[in-house]
C-alpha positions, 0 to 999 in steps of 0.5 A, spaced: 934 334 198 932 337 205 927 342 206 932 347 208 936 346 201 929 347 197 927 353 201 934 356 200 934 355 192 927 358 192 929 364 195 935 364 190 931 363 184 926 369 187 932 373 188 935 372 181 928 373 177 928 380 181 934 382 179 933 380 172 926 384 172 930 390 175 935 389 169 930 388 164 926 395 166 933 399 166 934 397 159 927 399 157 928 405 161 935 407 158 932 405 151 926 410 151 931 415 154 936 414 148 930 414 143 928 421 146 934 424 146 935 422 139 928 425 137 930 432 140 937 432 137 935 435 130 930 440 134 936 442 138 940 443 131 935 446 127 929 450 127 922 448 125 923 452 118 925 447 113 931 445 117 935 452 117 939 454 123 937 457 129 936 465 128 939 470 132 936 477 132 942 482 134 943 490 134 950 493 136 950 499 140 949 505 135 955 509 138 959 503 135 957 505 128 961 509 124 959 516 121 956 517 115 960 520 109 958 526 105 954 525 100 959 525 094 964 521 097 966 515 093 969 509 097 972 506 090 977 512 091 978 511 098 985 509 100 983 507 107 978 502 104 982 500 097 987 497 101 983 491 104 982 485 100 975 486 096 975 479 092 970 474 093 972 467 095 968 461 093 969 456 099 968 449 097 966 444 102 973 441 102 975 448 105 979 450 098 977 457 096 977 460 089 977 467 087 971 469 083 970 475 078 966 477 073 970 473 068 969 467 071 962 468 074 959 464 069 962 457 071 958 457 078 951 456 078 945 462 078 944 461 086 951 463 087 951 469 082 945 472 085 949 473 092 955 475 088 951 480 085 948 482 091 955 484 094 956 488 088 950 492 090 952 493 097 959 496 094 955 501 089 950 503 094 945 501 089 939 499 093 934 499 087 938 493 084 939 490 091 931 490 092 931 486 085 935 480 088 931 479 094 924 477 096 920 483 099 919 479 105 927 479 106 926 487 107 927 492 101 931 498 102 929 506 100 937 507 100 943 505 103 950 508 102 956 505 099 958 499 103 966 498 104 965 490 104 971 486 104 974 479 106 968 476 102 967 468 103 961 464 100 960 457 102 954 453 100 951 450 106 946 445 103 942 444 097 935 440 097 928 439 093 922 443 096 915 442 095 910 448 094 903 449 096 901 447 089 905 441 089 910 443 084 918 441 086 923 446 086 931 447 089 933 451 095 940 453 096 943 455 103 949 459 103 953 461 109 956 468 107 961 472 111 964 479 110 966 485 113 964 492 113 970 497 114 967 503 117 960 500 118 955 506 118 949 502 119 945 504 113 945 497 111 947 492 117 946 494 124 948 487 127 955 488 126 961 493 128 966 495 123 971 490 121 967 485 125 965 478 122 958 476 123 956 470 118 949 470 115 945 465 111 942 466 105 936 462 102 935 462 095 930 458 091 925 460 085 918 458 088 915 464 086 917 463 079 923 467 079 930 465 083 931 470 089 934 471 095 928 469 100 931 470 106 937 472 110 939 471 117 944 470 122 945 463 126 945 463 133 952 464 136 955 464 129 961 468 130 
């Protein structure tokens, strides 16, 4: 083999090694970027508070809230409200919904029953009973009027084991709770207009020794 051919082969081998090196570098960079993206995805979907969805604080324009009825007004005698579907629906992960009432409530776990009872306190305008169901950090009410709640759908979002600061383990349940309030006057919720649907997340556990609703919040862009 003459010198010219040898020189050409050397250049070809050098070019090949250079191309291979570039390919290897590109693969490594792509791998690092992929790992970075994968590590960021959970953070995009969840916040740093136990993997719960991102929160969103929102208040509607007060002018869009309804006027408060007179003190002796009873929504359970108000035909305008009674025409709506006031049943409470339990929604399975399959999408199947089942109507729940006082007679069938015992067929469901205590965490669901807690939300069922809370809906009842809203309709009754019973702030004292409401406060007994939720942790004080959620926010207790001195009072709120009867809430014209309807189209109630409750779906279990997650169930997981948690560990307390003392090392004990407890179960935590998260539910998606959807309902509408006809003629919402804002005495209970100021983040929803009348007859609008703004889902909330209910976090329930017995970390305090008593099964309570520990948190209620809306998810970013939940509706």
